N, C-alpha and C positions, 0 to 999 in steps of 0.2 A: 504494500500500500504506500502511496506517495502523498505527502502533504506539502502545501505551498508554504514557503518561507519567504520572509522579506529580508533583503540584504541592504544595509546602509553603510556608507563610508563618509564620514566627515573629514575635513582637512585636519591633518595631524592626529588622527585617531585610528584605532583598529577597525576592522570590518565587524559590524554588529549584525546579528541575526535574531529575528523573532518569528513566531508562528501564530497567525491569526486564529487558528483552530485551538490553540493551547495558550491562553493568556498566562503570562508569567514564565513561559518557557523561552528563555533567551540564551544566547551564546555569542561568542566573539572569537576572532582570530586575527593575528597580525598579518597574515597573508590570506589571499582568497581561498587557496587550497585548505589552509588550516581552519578558516571560518566554515567551509563546507563540511569538513570532517568533524569539527566540534559541534556543528549544528545537528548532524546525524546522531552523535553521541548524546547530546542534550535531549533531543526528541525521544530517543529510546529510553533514557533514564526517566524522563518526565512521565512517559506512558507507563513504565514499570511501576512508578510510584502511584499513579492513578489506579492501576490494576490492584496493587497491594492494598489500597484504601477502599477498593470496591466501587470506584467511580466508573461511569460509562465512558468509553473511548468514542469521540465523535467521528463521524464519517468525514472524509476529506472534503473541504469546500472546493468549488471550482472558481476560476477567475471571474466568471459571471456572478457568482455568489458574492464575491468580494469587491465588485465594481464600485460600490459606494463607501468602501472602508477608508476612512480618513488616515489610518495608519499606513496605508499603501502609498500615500503621497511622498515622493522623494525616494522611494525604495525600488529596488529591482526584485521582482518575484522569481523564485526558482523552486524546483521540486526537490524535496528531500525524501528519500526512501526511509520508511519506518522499518528498521531491521528488528526482527523479533529479539527482544532483549535476552541477554544471558540470564541464567538463574540468579536471582537476587539473594545475596547472603547478608544476614544481619550480623553486625559486629558490635562489640562494646568498646567504648573509649573512656579514658580517664582524663578529666580536665577540671580546672577550677570552676566553681559556680559562676564567677564573673566572666570567664572565658566563654562558657556556654551561653550566657545571656547576650554577650556581644555577637557570637555566631548567629544566634536566633534573630537578633536585631538586623544584622546584615542580610540574612536569608530572607526575612520578611520584606526588606527594602527592595530586594530583587525578585520578589514573588516566588521564592523557592522554599522547599522544605529544608530542614536542617541537614538531612542526609545529602540531598542534591547539592546544597551549597558547599558542604565539606568536600564531597567528591569532585565537583567541578573546580573548586579552588586548588585542590591537590593536583588535578590533571593539568590545569593551566600552569601551575608552578613547574610541573614536569616538562611541559612543552616549552616553557621559557628557558629552561636550562639546556635545551638541545642545541 
C-alpha cells in the first residue's frame, strides 16, 4: 500500500516530510534520499504504533482527495510505500523522572509517542554520525 507524503525544503534546512493521512507522522533528512528513507521508516513505525493501540489504519487518500488540503501548498507530493513493519519489541529503559518528562514534552510537540520519539531520535543520531 502506498501513501502520499508531502516533501518540503526551506532554505538552509533539511528536507521535511509529513503524511496527510497520518497527522503527527513526520520525518526529515539532510538529503533527498535520506528524507525518502526516513519517511518510509517513520510511516511504518507510526502505523505499528497505531496497530498496537488498536487504532484503525486509514485507506490511502488520492491526490483528488487532497486537492483542497492547505498543507499541500508549497510541498511536493510523492508516494511512500507502507512496508509491513517488523515485529515490535517492547523494551524497558532507565532514566531520571525529569528526563522522561522532557522526552514526553518533546514527543508531544512533534505529535509523536514517547517510543516513536526515542527511536526516531536515536536513528537520526545514527544517520548523522555516518
